[in-house]
C-alpha positions in Angstrom: 37.8 75.0 13.5 36.2 71.5 13.2 34.7 69.8 16.2 36.0 66.3 17.2 33.8 64.0 19.2 34.9 61.1 21.3 33.2 58.2 23.2 33.5 58.6 27.0 36.4 56.6 28.3 34.2 54.8 30.9 31.5 53.9 28.4 32.8 50.5 27.4 32.6 51.7 23.8 28.8 52.4 24.0 27.0 55.6 23.1 23.8 55.0 25.0 22.8 54.3 28.6 19.3 53.8 30.0 19.6 54.3 33.8 17.2 53.9 36.7 17.8 56.1 39.8 16.5 56.1 43.3 14.8 59.5 43.5 15.5 59.9 47.2 19.3 59.1 47.1 20.2 59.7 43.5 22.0 56.4 43.4 21.9 54.2 40.3 19.6 51.2 40.7 20.4 49.7 37.4 21.6 50.6 33.9 21.5 49.2 30.4 24.2 50.3 28.0 23.7 50.2 24.3 26.0 50.7 21.3 23.8 53.5 20.0 22.3 56.4 21.9 19.1 56.1 23.8 16.6 58.1 21.6 13.3 58.1 23.5 11.9 59.3 26.8 11.5 56.6 29.4 8.0 55.3 30.1 7.4 53.7 33.5 4.1 52.0 34.2 2.3 51.2 37.4 2.7 47.5 36.5 6.4 47.6 37.0 7.5 48.0 33.4 9.8 50.6 31.8 10.0 51.1 28.1 12.6 52.9 26.0 14.3 52.8 22.6 17.5 53.6 20.8 18.9 55.1 17.6 19.7 51.6 16.3 16.0 50.7 16.0 15.7 48.7 19.3 12.7 49.0 21.7 13.1 47.5 25.2 10.7 46.6 28.0 12.6 46.4 31.3 11.6 45.1 34.7 11.5 48.4 36.7 12.9 46.8 39.8 15.8 44.9 38.4 16.5 46.3 34.9 16.2 42.9 33.4 15.1 43.0 29.7 11.8 41.3 29.6 11.2 41.9 25.9 12.9 43.6 23.0 12.2 44.1 19.3 13.8 45.7 16.3 11.8 48.6 14.7 11.8 49.6 11.0 13.6 52.8 11.9 14.9 54.6 15.0 12.8 54.7 18.1 11.9 58.4 18.6 10.0 60.6 21.1 7.6 59.6 23.8 6.2 56.1 24.1 2.7 55.9 25.7 0.4 53.2 27.1 -3.3 53.0 26.9 -6.2 50.7 27.7 -8.8 49.7 25.1 -11.5 47.1 25.5 -9.8 45.8 28.7 -6.4 45.3 27.0 -3.3 47.3 27.7 -1.2 48.5 24.8 2.2 50.4 24.4 2.8 52.6 21.4 6.3 53.7 20.3 6.9 56.3 17.6 9.8 55.7 15.2 11.2 57.8 12.5 13.7 60.3 11.5 14.0 64.1 11.7 13.1 66.1 14.7 15.6 67.6 17.0 17.5 64.4 17.9 21.1 65.0 18.7 21.9 61.4 18.0 21.5 62.0 14.3 24.7 64.1 14.5 26.9 62.0 16.7 26.0 58.4 16.1 27.1 58.3 12.4 30.5 59.8 13.4 31.2 57.8 16.5 29.6 54.5 15.4 29.7 54.3 11.6 29.0 50.6 11.7 25.5 51.3 12.9 23.1 52.1 10.1 19.5 53.1 10.3 17.1 53.9 7.4 17.1 57.6 6.4 13.4 57.7 5.7 10.1 56.5 7.1 8.0 57.5 10.1 5.6 55.1 11.9 3.7 54.6 15.2 4.1 51.0 16.3 1.5 49.5 18.8 2.1 46.4 20.8 -0.5 44.5 23.0 0.9 43.7 26.5 0.3 40.2 27.8 -2.9 39.8 29.8 -2.3 39.6 33.5 
């Protein structure tokens, strides 16, 4: 028997959702829905930023309190894995892995449920961005 997948009726046609929750109450503080699945871990910083990425090659920097997108870019391939931040010579950086392979469930569902979204089928990279000086 062949499996049939469907988009959730309350998704607004989206496959991804990046959501911030209040840890004490479990209530949603804010959410950002995307056409393609979220494909990375969330990285929250002490400076009030949250980073994440999706299968359709987007990387986002959110305001942790409001969910407002402060910055976004398009990567050469799908954001993947665990973004990190680090400090070097007094400057803060964020690094985002991007590539294909691994155990990403989104490589199975996204092409079926959103065939209009295309991402490269090759390439792996670690992209590093300098954060603005405060």
